[in-house]
All heavy atoms as TSV, in Angstrom:
chain	resi	resn	atom	element	x	y	z
A	1	MET	N	N	144.822	100.532	58.763
A	1	MET	CA	C	144.420	99.160	58.920
A	1	MET	C	C	145.172	98.530	60.094
A	1	MET	O	O	146.373	98.697	60.236
A	1	MET	CB	C	144.741	98.411	57.632
A	1	MET	CG	C	143.781	97.375	57.284
A	1	MET	SD	S	144.194	96.835	55.589
A	1	MET	CE	C	143.051	95.575	55.437
A	2	GLU	N	N	144.474	97.788	60.919
A	2	GLU	CA	C	145.070	97.184	62.103
A	2	GLU	C	C	145.846	95.929	61.729
A	2	GLU	O	O	145.397	95.110	60.935
A	2	GLU	CB	C	143.965	96.819	63.098
A	2	GLU	CG	C	144.480	96.385	64.433
A	2	GLU	CD	C	143.346	96.157	65.408
A	2	GLU	OE1	O	142.417	96.980	65.439
A	2	GLU	OE2	O	143.398	95.148	66.106
A	3	GLU	N	N	147.046	95.785	62.305
A	3	GLU	CA	C	147.872	94.619	62.020
A	3	GLU	C	C	147.400	93.434	62.857
A	3	GLU	O	O	147.132	93.561	64.046
A	3	GLU	CB	C	149.330	94.936	62.349
A	3	GLU	CG	C	150.277	93.826	61.961
A	3	GLU	CD	C	151.721	94.196	62.217
A	3	GLU	OE1	O	152.068	95.375	61.996
A	3	GLU	OE2	O	152.472	93.327	62.645
A	4	ARG	N	N	147.289	92.278	62.240
A	4	ARG	CA	C	146.834	91.053	62.907
A	4	ARG	C	C	147.989	90.462	63.707
A	4	ARG	O	O	149.098	90.326	63.220
A	4	ARG	CB	C	146.359	90.059	61.846
A	4	ARG	CG	C	145.784	88.811	62.392
A	4	ARG	CD	C	144.351	89.042	62.752
A	4	ARG	NE	N	143.770	87.762	63.110
A	4	ARG	CZ	C	142.782	87.631	63.929
A	4	ARG	NH1	N	142.232	88.685	64.468
A	4	ARG	NH2	N	142.304	86.463	64.210
A	5	THR	N	N	147.738	90.120	64.959
A	5	THR	CA	C	148.780	89.529	65.792
A	5	THR	C	C	148.777	88.014	65.630
A	5	THR	O	O	147.807	87.417	65.179
A	5	THR	CB	C	148.562	89.878	67.279
A	5	THR	OG1	O	147.292	89.372	67.677
A	5	THR	CG2	C	148.623	91.366	67.517
A	6	SER	N	N	149.851	87.408	66.034
A	6	SER	CA	C	149.996	85.957	65.978
A	6	SER	C	C	149.140	85.310	67.068
A	6	SER	O	O	148.898	85.910	68.118
A	6	SER	CB	C	151.464	85.594	66.201
A	6	SER	OG	O	151.610	84.224	66.479
A	7	ILE	N	N	148.709	84.074	66.830
A	7	ILE	CA	C	147.944	83.366	67.871
A	7	ILE	C	C	148.802	83.136	69.104
A	7	ILE	O	O	148.274	82.925	70.192
A	7	ILE	CB	C	147.358	82.035	67.364
A	7	ILE	CG1	C	148.452	81.045	66.976
A	7	ILE	CG2	C	146.384	82.256	66.235
A	7	ILE	CD1	C	147.949	79.645	66.706
A	8	PHE	N	N	150.125	83.198	68.940
A	8	PHE	CA	C	151.026	82.978	70.072
A	8	PHE	C	C	151.233	84.248	70.902
A	8	PHE	O	O	151.830	84.192	71.972
A	8	PHE	CB	C	152.362	82.427	69.578
A	8	PHE	CG	C	152.197	81.157	68.782
A	8	PHE	CD1	C	152.414	81.140	67.422
A	8	PHE	CD2	C	151.776	79.989	69.396
A	8	PHE	CE1	C	152.246	79.983	66.690
A	8	PHE	CE2	C	151.597	78.823	68.676
A	8	PHE	CZ	C	151.836	78.817	67.321
A	9	ASP	N	N	150.745	85.389	70.420
A	9	ASP	CA	C	150.834	86.649	71.168
A	9	ASP	C	C	149.618	86.867	72.063
A	9	ASP	O	O	149.583	87.814	72.830
A	9	ASP	CB	C	150.943	87.840	70.203
A	9	ASP	CG	C	152.222	87.808	69.400
A	9	ASP	OD1	O	153.231	87.262	69.894
A	9	ASP	OD2	O	152.220	88.319	68.263
A	10	GLU	N	N	148.634	86.015	71.957
A	10	GLU	CA	C	147.346	86.160	72.650
A	10	GLU	C	C	147.295	85.266	73.886
A	10	GLU	O	O	147.971	84.251	73.972
A	10	GLU	CB	C	146.239	85.747	71.672
A	10	GLU	CG	C	144.864	85.699	72.256
A	10	GLU	CD	C	144.031	86.911	71.935
A	10	GLU	OE1	O	143.696	87.104	70.761
A	10	GLU	OE2	O	143.727	87.651	72.870
A	11	LYS	N	N	146.514	85.653	74.847
A	11	LYS	CA	C	146.170	84.809	75.999
A	11	LYS	C	C	144.753	84.303	75.761
A	11	LYS	O	O	143.928	84.981	75.148
A	11	LYS	CB	C	146.216	85.621	77.297
A	11	LYS	CG	C	147.593	86.156	77.618
A	11	LYS	CD	C	148.223	85.323	78.691
A	11	LYS	CE	C	149.479	85.973	79.215
A	11	LYS	NZ	N	150.683	85.484	78.609
A	12	TYR	N	N	144.468	83.111	76.265
A	12	TYR	CA	C	143.185	82.455	76.012
A	12	TYR	C	C	142.558	81.959	77.306
A	12	TYR	O	O	143.261	81.618	78.245
A	12	TYR	CB	C	143.373	81.251	75.073
A	12	TYR	CG	C	143.902	81.642	73.726
A	12	TYR	CD1	C	145.265	81.736	73.486
A	12	TYR	CD2	C	143.036	81.945	72.687
A	12	TYR	CE1	C	145.748	82.109	72.249
A	12	TYR	CE2	C	143.514	82.323	71.439
A	12	TYR	CZ	C	144.876	82.405	71.241
A	12	TYR	OH	O	145.357	82.789	70.015
A	13	ARG	N	N	141.237	81.900	77.311
A	13	ARG	CA	C	140.484	81.282	78.404
A	13	ARG	C	C	139.887	79.982	77.893
A	13	ARG	O	O	139.399	79.909	76.767
A	13	ARG	CB	C	139.352	82.180	78.882
A	13	ARG	CG	C	139.851	83.368	79.642
A	13	ARG	CD	C	139.107	83.534	80.955
A	13	ARG	NE	N	139.563	84.747	81.577
A	13	ARG	CZ	C	140.430	84.790	82.588
A	13	ARG	NH1	N	140.891	83.684	83.094
A	13	ARG	NH2	N	140.804	85.932	83.092
A	14	VAL	N	N	139.947	78.966	78.737
A	14	VAL	CA	C	139.340	77.681	78.392
A	14	VAL	C	C	137.828	77.847	78.413
A	14	VAL	O	O	137.260	78.356	79.374
A	14	VAL	CB	C	139.788	76.583	79.385
A	14	VAL	CG1	C	139.036	75.289	79.131
A	14	VAL	CG2	C	141.293	76.376	79.310
A	15	VAL	N	N	137.180	77.426	77.325
A	15	VAL	CA	C	135.732	77.495	77.204
A	15	VAL	C	C	135.117	76.133	77.498
A	15	VAL	O	O	134.107	76.026	78.180
A	15	VAL	CB	C	135.312	77.979	75.797
A	15	VAL	CG1	C	133.811	77.952	75.626
A	15	VAL	CG2	C	135.862	79.379	75.541
A	16	ALA	N	N	135.756	75.067	76.974
A	16	ALA	CA	C	135.197	73.728	77.161
A	16	ALA	C	C	136.213	72.668	76.773
A	16	ALA	O	O	137.165	72.937	76.035
A	16	ALA	CB	C	133.948	73.550	76.302
A	17	ILE	N	N	135.981	71.462	77.272
A	17	ILE	CA	C	136.662	70.272	76.786
A	17	ILE	C	C	135.575	69.403	76.188
A	17	ILE	O	O	134.588	69.082	76.853
A	17	ILE	CB	C	137.404	69.526	77.905
A	17	ILE	CG1	C	138.569	70.354	78.411
A	17	ILE	CG2	C	137.901	68.174	77.396
A	17	ILE	CD1	C	139.351	69.687	79.527
A	18	GLU	N	N	135.750	69.052	74.930
A	18	GLU	CA	C	134.767	68.227	74.220
A	18	GLU	C	C	135.495	67.001	73.698
A	18	GLU	O	O	136.054	67.016	72.599
A	18	GLU	CB	C	134.127	69.024	73.080
A	18	GLU	CG	C	133.392	70.253	73.554
A	18	GLU	CD	C	132.928	71.156	72.419
A	18	GLU	OE1	O	133.359	70.960	71.265
A	18	GLU	OE2	O	132.137	72.062	72.707
A	19	GLY	N	N	135.515	65.939	74.489
A	19	GLY	CA	C	136.222	64.718	74.106
A	19	GLY	C	C	137.713	64.971	74.036
A	19	GLY	O	O	138.339	65.317	75.030
A	20	ASP	N	N	138.296	64.838	72.838
A	20	ASP	CA	C	139.730	65.058	72.654
A	20	ASP	C	C	140.039	66.464	72.136
A	20	ASP	O	O	141.098	66.722	71.587
A	20	ASP	CB	C	140.305	64.005	71.711
A	20	ASP	CG	C	139.729	64.091	70.309
A	20	ASP	OD1	O	138.678	64.740	70.143
A	20	ASP	OD2	O	140.324	63.507	69.387
A	21	ARG	N	N	139.094	67.397	72.334
A	21	ARG	CA	C	139.256	68.771	71.855
A	21	ARG	C	C	139.194	69.768	73.020
A	21	ARG	O	O	138.361	69.643	73.893
A	21	ARG	CB	C	138.157	69.116	70.854
A	21	ARG	CG	C	138.246	68.373	69.562
A	21	ARG	CD	C	136.977	68.575	68.737
A	21	ARG	NE	N	137.118	68.185	67.368
A	21	ARG	CZ	C	137.061	66.933	66.927
A	21	ARG	NH1	N	136.876	65.952	67.787
A	21	ARG	NH2	N	137.196	66.672	65.654
A	22	LEU	N	N	140.079	70.757	72.946
A	22	LEU	CA	C	140.090	71.850	73.905
A	22	LEU	C	C	139.603	73.094	73.174
A	22	LEU	O	O	140.157	73.472	72.132
A	22	LEU	CB	C	141.506	72.069	74.438
A	22	LEU	CG	C	141.714	73.191	75.440
A	22	LEU	CD1	C	140.966	72.897	76.734
A	22	LEU	CD2	C	143.193	73.389	75.715
A	23	VAL	N	N	138.561	73.729	73.681
A	23	VAL	CA	C	138.006	74.929	73.056
A	23	VAL	C	C	138.423	76.124	73.906
A	23	VAL	O	O	138.173	76.151	75.121
A	23	VAL	CB	C	136.461	74.850	72.943
A	23	VAL	CG1	C	135.919	76.091	72.257
A	23	VAL	CG2	C	136.045	73.585	72.193
A	24	ILE	N	N	139.073	77.102	73.252
A	24	ILE	CA	C	139.564	78.285	73.959
A	24	ILE	C	C	139.112	79.545	73.232
A	24	ILE	O	O	138.826	79.521	72.033
A	24	ILE	CB	C	141.104	78.266	74.098
A	24	ILE	CG1	C	141.777	78.167	72.727
A	24	ILE	CG2	C	141.544	77.124	75.000
A	24	ILE	CD1	C	143.282	78.212	72.756
A	25	ARG	N	N	139.058	80.682	73.970
A	25	ARG	CA	C	138.656	81.966	73.380
A	25	ARG	C	C	139.714	83.010	73.729
A	25	ARG	O	O	140.117	83.149	74.882
A	25	ARG	CB	C	137.310	82.417	73.923
A	25	ARG	CG	C	136.902	83.801	73.356
A	25	ARG	CD	C	135.554	84.277	73.820
A	25	ARG	NE	N	134.524	83.397	73.277
A	25	ARG	CZ	C	133.573	82.820	74.003
A	25	ARG	NH1	N	133.497	83.023	75.286
A	25	ARG	NH2	N	132.678	82.049	73.428
A	26	GLY	N	N	140.138	83.765	72.715
A	26	GLY	CA	C	141.140	84.808	72.900
A	26	GLY	C	C	140.618	85.942	73.765
A	26	GLY	O	O	139.488	86.393	73.589
A	27	ILE	N	N	141.449	86.400	74.686
A	27	ILE	CA	C	141.079	87.501	75.584
A	27	ILE	C	C	140.927	88.807	74.811
A	27	ILE	O	O	139.966	89.541	75.010
A	27	ILE	CB	C	142.149	87.673	76.694
A	27	ILE	CG1	C	142.240	86.418	77.555
A	27	ILE	CG2	C	141.877	88.901	77.554
A	27	ILE	CD1	C	140.992	86.091	78.316
A	28	LEU	N	N	141.861	89.099	73.919
A	28	LEU	CA	C	141.836	90.367	73.180
A	28	LEU	C	C	140.958	90.314	71.938
A	28	LEU	O	O	140.193	91.228	71.674
A	28	LEU	CB	C	143.260	90.771	72.777
A	28	LEU	CG	C	144.241	90.999	73.933
A	28	LEU	CD1	C	145.640	91.250	73.401
A	28	LEU	CD2	C	143.775	92.155	74.804
A	29	THR	N	N	141.074	89.235	71.166
A	29	THR	CA	C	140.381	89.169	69.882
A	29	THR	C	C	139.004	88.537	69.963
A	29	THR	O	O	138.168	88.774	69.101
A	29	THR	CB	C	141.204	88.348	68.873
A	29	THR	OG1	O	141.323	87.006	69.357
A	29	THR	CG2	C	142.572	88.951	68.643
A	30	GLY	N	N	138.802	87.671	70.948
A	30	GLY	CA	C	137.546	86.933	71.028
A	30	GLY	C	C	137.500	85.743	70.083
A	30	GLY	O	O	136.494	85.048	70.001
A	31	ASP	N	N	138.600	85.501	69.375
A	31	ASP	CA	C	138.657	84.355	68.462
A	31	ASP	C	C	138.507	83.063	69.245
A	31	ASP	O	O	139.110	82.894	70.309
A	31	ASP	CB	C	139.993	84.319	67.710
A	31	ASP	CG	C	140.146	85.457	66.716
A	31	ASP	OD1	O	139.141	86.131	66.418
A	31	ASP	OD2	O	141.277	85.659	66.235
A	32	VAL	N	N	137.722	82.139	68.711
A	32	VAL	CA	C	137.532	80.828	69.332
A	32	VAL	C	C	138.340	79.813	68.543
A	32	VAL	O	O	138.236	79.730	67.325
A	32	VAL	CB	C	136.042	80.436	69.355
A	32	VAL	CG1	C	135.863	79.030	69.906
A	32	VAL	CG2	C	135.248	81.432	70.193
A	33	LEU	N	N	139.188	79.062	69.254
A	33	LEU	CA	C	140.015	78.037	68.634
A	33	LEU	C	C	139.671	76.686	69.234
A	33	LEU	O	O	139.372	76.581	70.427
A	33	LEU	CB	C	141.503	78.314	68.885
A	33	LEU	CG	C	142.051	79.663	68.454
A	33	LEU	CD1	C	143.513	79.787	68.865
A	33	LEU	CD2	C	141.915	79.841	66.963
A	34	THR	N	N	139.736	75.661	68.415
A	34	THR	CA	C	139.571	74.296	68.881
A	34	THR	C	C	140.881	73.569	68.643
A	34	THR	O	O	141.371	73.516	67.512
A	34	THR	CB	C	138.431	73.582	68.131
A	34	THR	OG1	O	137.224	74.317	68.347
A	34	THR	CG2	C	138.244	72.162	68.638
A	35	ILE	N	N	141.457	73.043	69.710
A	35	ILE	CA	C	142.739	72.360	69.633
A	35	ILE	C	C	142.500	70.866	69.802
A	35	ILE	O	O	141.882	70.439	70.787
A	35	ILE	CB	C	143.694	72.877	70.727
A	35	ILE	CG1	C	143.904	74.380	70.536
A	35	ILE	CG2	C	145.006	72.115	70.697
A	35	ILE	CD1	C	144.621	75.047	71.661
A	36	LEU	N	N	142.984	70.083	68.832
A	36	LEU	CA	C	142.877	68.634	68.914
A	36	LEU	C	C	144.037	68.098	69.747
A	36	LEU	O	O	145.182	68.515	69.555
A	36	LEU	CB	C	142.923	68.007	67.524
A	36	LEU	CG	C	141.777	68.373	66.599
A	36	LEU	CD1	C	142.021	67.803	65.215
A	36	LEU	CD2	C	140.469	67.878	67.148
A	37	ASN	N	N	143.750	67.168	70.631
A	37	ASN	CA	C	144.775	66.561	71.468
A	37	ASN	C	C	145.692	65.697	70.603
A	37	ASN	O	O	145.253	64.707	70.027
A	37	ASN	CB	C	144.111	65.703	72.553
A	37	ASN	CG	C	145.108	65.111	73.514
A	37	ASN	OD1	O	146.298	65.363	73.432
A	37	ASN	ND2	N	144.613	64.313	74.435
A	38	PRO	N	N	146.992	66.047	70.508
A	38	PRO	CA	C	147.911	65.268	69.681
A	38	PRO	C	C	148.357	63.963	70.347
A	38	PRO	O	O	149.000	63.141	69.717
A	38	PRO	CB	C	149.094	66.220	69.485
A	38	PRO	CG	C	149.094	67.039	70.723
A	38	PRO	CD	C	147.637	67.208	71.101
A	39	GLU	N	N	148.035	63.793	71.632
A	39	GLU	CA	C	148.439	62.601	72.376
A	39	GLU	C	C	147.214	61.918	72.964
A	39	GLU	O	O	146.890	62.113	74.138
A	39	GLU	CB	C	149.420	62.988	73.480
A	39	GLU	CG	C	150.704	63.604	72.959
A	39	GLU	CD	C	151.655	63.990	74.069
A	39	GLU	OE1	O	151.549	63.440	75.176
A	39	GLU	OE2	O	152.495	64.851	73.809
A	40	PRO	N	N	146.533	61.094	72.186
A	40	PRO	CA	C	145.297	60.463	72.674
A	40	PRO	C	C	145.508	59.579	73.904
A	40	PRO	O	O	144.572	59.331	74.657
A	40	PRO	CB	C	144.800	59.646	71.490
A	40	PRO	CG	C	145.801	59.778	70.413
A	40	PRO	CD	C	146.836	60.750	70.822
A	41	ASP	N	N	146.743	59.109	74.129
A	41	ASP	CA	C	147.024	58.291	75.319
A	41	ASP	C	C	147.033	59.132	76.591
A	41	ASP	O	O	146.987	58.594	77.696
A	41	ASP	CB	C	148.360	57.564	75.168
A	41	ASP	CG	C	148.333	56.524	74.061
A	41	ASP	OD1	O	147.220	56.044	73.725
A	41	ASP	OD2	O	149.406	56.194	73.527
A	42	THR	N	N	147.133	60.451	76.445
A	42	THR	CA	C	147.087	61.381	77.576
A	42	THR	C	C	145.867	62.267	77.383
A	42	THR	O	O	145.936	63.317	76.739
A	42	THR	CB	C	148.368	62.249	77.615
A	42	THR	OG1	O	149.511	61.408	77.561
A	42	THR	CG2	C	148.411	63.094	78.874
A	43	PRO	N	N	144.704	61.854	77.919
A	43	PRO	CA	C	143.470	62.616	77.673
A	43	PRO	C	C	143.477	63.993	78.342
A	43	PRO	O	O	144.137	64.214	79.353
A	43	PRO	CB	C	142.378	61.732	78.269
A	43	PRO	CG	C	143.080	60.852	79.237
A	43	PRO	CD	C	144.505	60.698	78.762
A	44	LEU	N	N	142.749	64.912	77.737
A	44	LEU	CA	C	142.523	66.231	78.334
A	44	LEU	C	C	141.523	66.057	79.476
A	44	LEU	O	O	140.544	65.326	79.344
A	44	LEU	CB	C	141.947	67.185	77.290
A	44	LEU	CG	C	142.799	67.428	76.053
A	44	LEU	CD1	C	141.996	68.208	75.026
A	44	LEU	CD2	C	144.069	68.153	76.408
A	45	THR	N	N	141.769	66.726	80.592
A	45	THR	CA	C	140.862	66.596	81.730
A	45	THR	C	C	140.406	67.970	82.210
A	45	THR	O	O	141.098	68.972	82.024
A	45	THR	CB	C	141.535	65.872	82.911
A	45	THR	OG1	O	142.601	66.692	83.421
A	45	THR	CG2	C	142.087	64.510	82.501
A	46	HIS	N	N	139.246	67.983	82.841
A	46	HIS	CA	C	138.729	69.227	83.423
A	46	HIS	C	C	139.609	69.678	84.583
A	46	HIS	O	O	139.667	70.865	84.891
A	46	HIS	CB	C	137.284	69.047	83.879
A	46	HIS	CG	C	136.345	68.872	82.726
A	46	HIS	ND1	N	135.918	69.921	81.947
A	46	HIS	CD2	C	135.780	67.771	82.190
A	46	HIS	CE1	C	135.124	69.479	81.001
A	46	HIS	NE2	N	135.023	68.164	81.117
A	47	LYS	N	N	140.304	68.740	85.218
A	47	LYS	CA	C	141.222	69.100	86.304
A	47	LYS	C	C	142.403	69.910	85.764
A	47	LYS	O	O	142.814	70.890	86.369
A	47	LYS	CB	C	141.731	67.836	86.993
A	47	LYS	CG	C	142.664	68.101	88.137
A	47	LYS	CD	C	143.135	66.812	88.781
A	47	LYS	CE	C	144.137	67.110	89.874
A	47	LYS	NZ	N	144.736	65.910	90.417
A	48	ASP	N	N	142.939	69.489	84.616
A	48	ASP	CA	C	144.073	70.201	84.012
A	48	ASP	C	C	143.654	71.495	83.313
A	48	ASP	O	O	144.417	72.461	83.276
A	48	ASP	CB	C	144.783	69.303	82.990
A	48	ASP	CG	C	145.456	68.106	83.638
A	48	ASP	OD1	O	145.874	68.200	84.804
A	48	ASP	OD2	O	145.557	67.059	82.956
A	49	TYR	N	N	142.452	71.493	82.728
A	49	TYR	CA	C	141.952	72.644	81.967
A	49	TYR	C	C	140.546	73.020	82.421
A	49	TYR	O	O	139.577	72.842	81.684
A	49	TYR	CB	C	141.951	72.335	80.463
A	49	TYR	CG	C	143.337	72.060	79.930
A	49	TYR	CD1	C	143.782	70.760	79.718
A	49	TYR	CD2	C	144.209	73.105	79.643
A	49	TYR	CE1	C	145.060	70.509	79.236
A	49	TYR	CE2	C	145.477	72.863	79.156
A	49	TYR	CZ	C	145.894	71.565	78.959
A	49	TYR	OH	O	147.156	71.321	78.480
A	50	PRO	N	N	140.422	73.558	83.629
A	50	PRO	CA	C	139.078	73.953	84.082
A	50	PRO	C	C	138.555	75.134	83.264
A	50	PRO	O	O	139.337	75.966	82.795
A	50	PRO	CB	C	139.301	74.346	85.543
A	50	PRO	CG	C	140.737	74.710	85.635
A	50	PRO	CD	C	141.453	73.860	84.615
A	51	VAL	N	N	137.249	75.174	83.076
A	51	VAL	CA	C	136.632	76.284	82.356
A	51	VAL	C	C	137.020	77.591	83.038
A	51	VAL	O	O	136.965	77.701	84.259
A	51	VAL	CB	C	135.094	76.111	82.307
A	51	VAL	CG1	C	134.431	77.360	81.742
A	51	VAL	CG2	C	134.725	74.891	81.490
A	52	GLY	N	N	137.473	78.547	82.244
A	52	GLY	CA	C	137.878	79.847	82.763
A	52	GLY	C	C	139.374	79.980	82.986
A	52	GLY	O	O	139.877	81.079	83.193
A	53	LYS	N	N	140.112	78.865	82.926
A	53	LYS	CA	C	141.560	78.918	83.143
A	53	LYS	C	C	142.206	79.741	82.037
A	53	LYS	O	O	141.866	79.627	80.858
A	53	LYS	CB	C	142.142	77.503	83.153
A	53	LYS	CG	C	143.647	77.483	83.361
A	53	LYS	CD	C	144.178	76.073	83.450
A	53	LYS	CE	C	145.678	76.127	83.735
A	53	LYS	NZ	N	146.200	74.793	84.023
A	54	LEU	N	N	143.157	80.573	82.404
A	54	LEU	CA	C	143.900	81.405	81.464
A	54	LEU	C	C	145.133	80.629	81.000
A	54	LEU	O	O	145.900	80.125	81.822
A	54	LEU	CB	C	144.315	82.715	82.131
A	54	LEU	CG	C	144.923	83.787	81.265
A	54	LEU	CD1	C	143.934	84.242	80.202
A	54	LEU	CD2	C	145.356	84.957	82.111
A	55	ILE	N	N	145.295	80.507	79.677
A	55	ILE	CA	C	146.442	79.796	79.125
A	55	ILE	C	C	147.053	80.604	77.993
A	55	ILE	O	O	146.438	81.536	77.472
A	55	ILE	CB	C	146.065	78.382	78.620
A	55	ILE	CG1	C	145.087	78.450	77.445
A	55	ILE	CG2	C	145.514	77.525	79.742
A	55	ILE	CD1	C	144.864	77.113	76.770
A	56	ALA	N	N	148.265	80.223	77.601
A	56	ALA	CA	C	148.937	80.809	76.447
A	56	ALA	C	C	149.421	79.666	75.574
A	56	ALA	O	O	149.746	78.584	76.067
A	56	ALA	CB	C	150.111	81.676	76.891
A	57	LEU	N	N	149.462	79.884	74.280
A	57	LEU	CA	C	149.963	78.881	73.355
A	57	LEU	C	C	151.439	79.146	73.092
A	57	LEU	O	O	151.879	80.298	73.088
A	57	LEU	CB	C	149.184	78.941	72.041
A	57	LEU	CG	C	147.679	78.748	72.139
A	57	LEU	CD1	C	147.040	78.890	70.758
A	57	LEU	CD2	C	147.346	77.399	72.737
A	58	THR	N	N	152.208	78.079	72.865
A	58	THR	CA	C	153.612	78.239	72.535
A	58	THR	C	C	153.847	77.784	71.103
A	58	THR	O	O	153.200	76.859	70.618
A	58	THR	CB	C	154.528	77.438	73.483
A	58	THR	OG1	O	154.112	76.073	73.471
A	58	THR	CG2	C	154.441	77.964	74.908
A	59	ASP	N	N	154.769	78.431	70.448
A	59	ASP	CA	C	155.087	78.148	69.058
A	59	ASP	C	C	156.092	77.004	69.005
A	59	ASP	O	O	157.242	77.167	69.414
A	59	ASP	CB	C	155.667	79.408	68.412
A	59	ASP	CG	C	155.935	79.238	66.935
A	59	ASP	OD1	O	155.771	78.122	66.404
A	59	ASP	OD2	O	156.294	80.254	66.306
A	60	PRO	N	N	155.691	75.832	68.507
A	60	PRO	CA	C	156.621	74.701	68.475
A	60	PRO	C	C	157.805	74.933	67.556
A	60	PRO	O	O	158.857	74.339	67.748
A	60	PRO	CB	C	155.756	73.524	67.992
A	60	PRO	CG	C	154.558	74.129	67.380
A	60	PRO	CD	C	154.378	75.497	67.965
A	61	SER	N	N	157.684	75.809	66.577
A	61	SER	CA	C	158.810	76.072	65.675
A	61	SER	C	C	159.889	76.909	66.355
A	61	SER	O	O	161.011	76.995	65.865
A	61	SER	CB	C	158.330	76.777	64.408
A	61	SER	OG	O	157.894	78.090	64.713
A	62	ALA	N	N	159.580	77.515	67.498
A	62	ALA	CA	C	160.543	78.325	68.224
A	62	ALA	C	C	161.320	77.504	69.253
A	62	ALA	O	O	162.248	78.006	69.876
A	62	ALA	CB	C	159.836	79.486	68.921
A	63	ALA	N	N	160.961	76.219	69.424
A	63	ALA	CA	C	161.643	75.369	70.391
A	63	ALA	C	C	163.013	74.998	69.870
A	63	ALA	O	O	163.210	74.819	68.660
A	63	ALA	CB	C	160.813	74.111	70.662
A	64	PRO	N	N	163.978	74.854	70.783
A	64	PRO	CA	C	165.325	74.454	70.339
A	64	PRO	C	C	165.301	73.031	69.772
A	64	PRO	O	O	164.537	72.187	70.220
A	64	PRO	CB	C	166.171	74.514	71.601
A	64	PRO	CG	C	165.204	74.555	72.736
A	64	PRO	CD	C	163.898	75.049	72.208
A	65	LEU	N	N	166.130	72.794	68.768
A	65	LEU	CA	C	166.215	71.472	68.165
A	65	LEU	C	C	167.026	70.549	69.069
A	65	LEU	O	O	167.954	70.985	69.744
A	65	LEU	CB	C	166.860	71.566	66.792
A	65	LEU	CG	C	166.123	72.424	65.763
A	65	LEU	CD1	C	166.940	72.518	64.487
A	65	LEU	CD2	C	164.760	71.827	65.477
A	66	ASN	N	N	166.701	69.275	69.046
A	66	ASN	CA	C	167.447	68.294	69.873
A	66	ASN	C	C	168.812	68.044	69.305
A	66	ASN	O	O	169.120	67.920	68.255
A	66	ASN	CB	C	166.680	66.968	69.960
A	66	ASN	CG	C	165.428	67.134	70.805
A	66	ASN	OD1	O	165.350	68.032	71.623
A	66	ASN	ND2	N	164.479	66.259	70.604
């Protein structure tokens, strides 16, 4: 049986921006994720996330504490 990797181990391509949502697809798995913008005062833009852009997700629990 194949072991499932973490979403943070995958690279993603931007598929679309739909309002306050970023839609991405995993390069290896093909999984499609929709990310809600946690900062509505800073909108997602096509300039920052053009379709086809390669991105990686970071694990917020791995960040150093203040």
